[in-house]
C-alpha positions as CSV (number, residue, x, y, z in Angstrom):
1,M,-37.5,60.1,28.2
2,V,-35.6,56.9,28.6
3,F,-32.4,55.2,27.4
4,A,-32.3,51.5,26.4
5,L,-29.5,49.4,25.0
6,I,-30.6,46.9,22.4
7,H,-29.5,44.6,19.6
8,Y,-31.4,44.4,16.3
9,P,-31.0,40.8,15.0
10,A,-31.6,40.3,11.3
11,F,-34.8,38.6,10.3
12,D,-35.2,37.4,6.8
13,S,-38.8,36.2,6.9
14,S,-42.0,38.2,6.1
15,N,-44.1,35.8,8.1
16,I,-42.3,36.8,11.3
17,Q,-42.9,40.5,10.5
18,A,-46.6,39.8,9.8
19,F,-47.0,38.0,13.2
20,I,-45.3,40.9,15.0
21,R,-47.5,43.4,13.2
22,K,-50.6,41.6,14.4
23,Y,-49.6,40.9,18.1
24,D,-46.9,43.4,19.2
25,P,-48.3,46.6,20.5
26,Q,-44.8,48.3,20.1
27,V,-44.6,47.4,16.4
28,D,-44.6,51.0,15.3
29,L,-42.2,52.1,18.0
30,I,-39.3,49.7,17.6
31,A,-38.1,46.8,15.3
32,P,-37.7,43.3,16.8
33,H,-34.8,43.5,19.2
34,I,-32.9,41.9,22.1
35,T,-32.8,44.3,25.1
36,L,-29.5,44.4,27.1
37,M,-30.3,47.4,29.3
38,F,-33.9,48.1,30.1
39,P,-35.4,51.7,30.1
40,V,-33.4,54.1,32.4
41,S,-34.3,57.8,32.8
42,V,-32.2,60.1,30.6
43,A,-31.6,62.0,33.9
44,I,-28.7,59.5,34.5
45,G,-26.7,61.6,31.9
46,E,-25.8,60.8,28.2
47,D,-22.1,61.2,28.5
48,I,-21.5,59.2,31.6
49,L,-23.8,56.5,30.4
50,I,-22.0,56.3,27.0
51,H,-18.6,56.2,28.8
52,H,-19.9,53.3,31.0
53,I,-21.2,51.3,28.0
54,K,-18.0,51.8,26.1
55,S,-15.9,50.7,29.1
56,V,-17.9,47.5,29.4
57,L,-18.0,46.7,25.7
58,T,-14.3,47.1,25.2
59,R,-14.0,43.5,26.6
60,W,-16.4,42.0,24.2
61,H,-16.1,40.7,20.7
62,P,-18.8,39.7,18.2
63,F,-20.4,36.4,19.0
64,P,-22.9,34.1,17.3
65,I,-26.5,34.0,18.4
66,H,-29.3,31.6,17.4
67,L,-33.0,32.4,17.8
68,E,-35.3,29.4,18.2
69,G,-38.2,28.5,20.4
70,I,-41.3,30.2,21.7
71,F,-41.8,31.0,25.3
72,R,-44.8,32.5,27.1
73,S,-43.6,34.9,29.9
74,D,-45.4,35.4,33.2
75,D,-46.9,38.7,32.0
76,D,-48.3,37.0,28.8
77,N,-45.7,38.2,26.3
78,I,-44.6,35.9,23.5
79,Y,-40.9,35.5,23.3
80,L,-38.6,34.1,20.7
81,L,-35.8,32.7,22.7
82,V,-32.0,33.1,22.2
83,Q,-30.5,29.6,22.3
84,E,-26.8,29.9,21.3
85,G,-25.4,33.1,22.8
86,K,-27.8,33.2,25.8
87,E,-25.1,32.7,28.4
88,K,-22.9,35.5,26.8
89,L,-25.9,37.8,26.6
90,T,-26.7,37.2,30.2
91,H,-23.1,37.8,31.1
92,M,-23.0,41.1,29.1
93,H,-26.4,42.2,30.6
94,N,-24.9,41.7,34.2
95,E,-21.8,43.6,33.3
96,I,-23.8,46.5,31.9
97,Y,-25.5,46.6,35.3
98,T,-22.4,47.4,37.2
99,G,-21.0,50.7,38.5
100,L,-23.2,53.5,37.3
101,L,-26.1,51.2,36.5
102,A,-25.9,48.9,39.5
103,P,-28.8,50.6,41.4
104,H,-31.0,50.0,38.3
105,H,-30.3,46.2,38.1
106,R,-33.5,44.2,38.7
107,T,-32.4,41.0,40.4
108,D,-36.0,40.1,41.3
109,I,-36.7,39.4,37.6
110,P,-34.6,36.8,35.8
111,Y,-33.1,38.1,32.6
112,I,-34.2,35.9,29.7
113,P,-32.4,36.8,26.4
114,H,-35.2,37.0,23.8
115,V,-37.0,39.0,21.1
116,S,-40.6,39.9,22.0
117,L,-43.0,38.7,19.3
118,G,-46.2,40.0,20.8
119,L,-48.7,40.1,23.7
120,L,-51.4,37.6,24.4
121,S,-54.9,38.6,24.8
122,S,-56.8,38.0,28.0
123,D,-59.0,35.3,26.3
124,S,-57.6,31.9,27.2
125,E,-58.7,30.2,23.9
126,D,-57.3,33.1,21.9
127,Q,-54.1,32.8,23.8
128,E,-53.6,29.1,22.9
129,R,-54.4,29.9,19.2
130,I,-51.9,32.8,19.1
131,L,-49.2,30.6,20.8
132,Q,-49.7,27.9,18.2
133,E,-49.6,30.4,15.5
134,A,-46.2,31.6,16.8
135,K,-44.9,28.1,17.0
136,Q,-46.0,27.4,13.4
137,L,-43.7,30.2,12.3
138,G,-40.8,27.7,12.8
139,I,-38.4,30.4,13.5
140,D,-34.8,29.2,13.4
141,Q,-32.4,32.1,12.7
142,S,-28.7,32.4,13.3
143,G,-26.8,35.6,13.2
144,S,-24.1,37.6,15.1
145,L,-24.2,40.1,17.9
146,D,-21.7,42.6,16.7
147,K,-23.5,45.9,17.3
148,L,-25.6,47.5,20.0
149,Q,-27.8,50.5,19.8
150,L,-28.2,53.0,22.7
151,I,-31.6,54.6,22.1
152,I,-33.6,57.3,23.6
153,V,-37.4,56.9,23.5
154,N,-39.7,59.9,24.1
155,D,-41.9,60.3,27.2
156,N,-45.1,58.7,25.8
157,R,-43.0,55.9,24.3
158,S,-44.3,56.6,20.8
159,R,-41.0,57.0,18.9
160,I,-37.2,56.7,19.2
161,V,-35.7,60.2,19.1
162,W,-32.0,59.5,19.2
163,T,-29.6,56.5,18.7
164,K,-26.0,55.8,19.1
165,E,-24.3,52.6,17.7
166,F,-21.6,50.6,19.5
167,T,-19.7,48.1,17.4
168,L,-18.0,45.3,19.2
169,A,-14.2,45.0,18.5
170,K,-13.3,42.3,16.1
């Protein structure tokens, strides 16, 4: 099993959910989210990880985020980009990967704050159609990052088995 630290932004559009249902292979595992800490084995220890996250988050207050723009990643994922708030998310991500989590920080992959919308097929014509479909959604959503969820996902990554919420101090 693995831990991950995420934020669930509020989406108010059924067309976004319909797109994700069609193209996101993890649609039944997890709702659309921004990942701050990528999967780490539960062997790291629940209590020590919670203590570490709490100590990092004590310095953070809620901040606005704005989701807009579609991006195709190198591994053919479709991302909805975070525009406003991306610098703060990157800074928070980097702070989370200090101390206990420093050995797990992947500096070879740039952190791009985003919400995954789906995965492109291997067919190049189909890829272009799906990207255009994503762009036509016209997603332009604002909200606030005020809560994070530490989750545990089971071994075959088919369901979330545990969650703990962290609320940023006002």
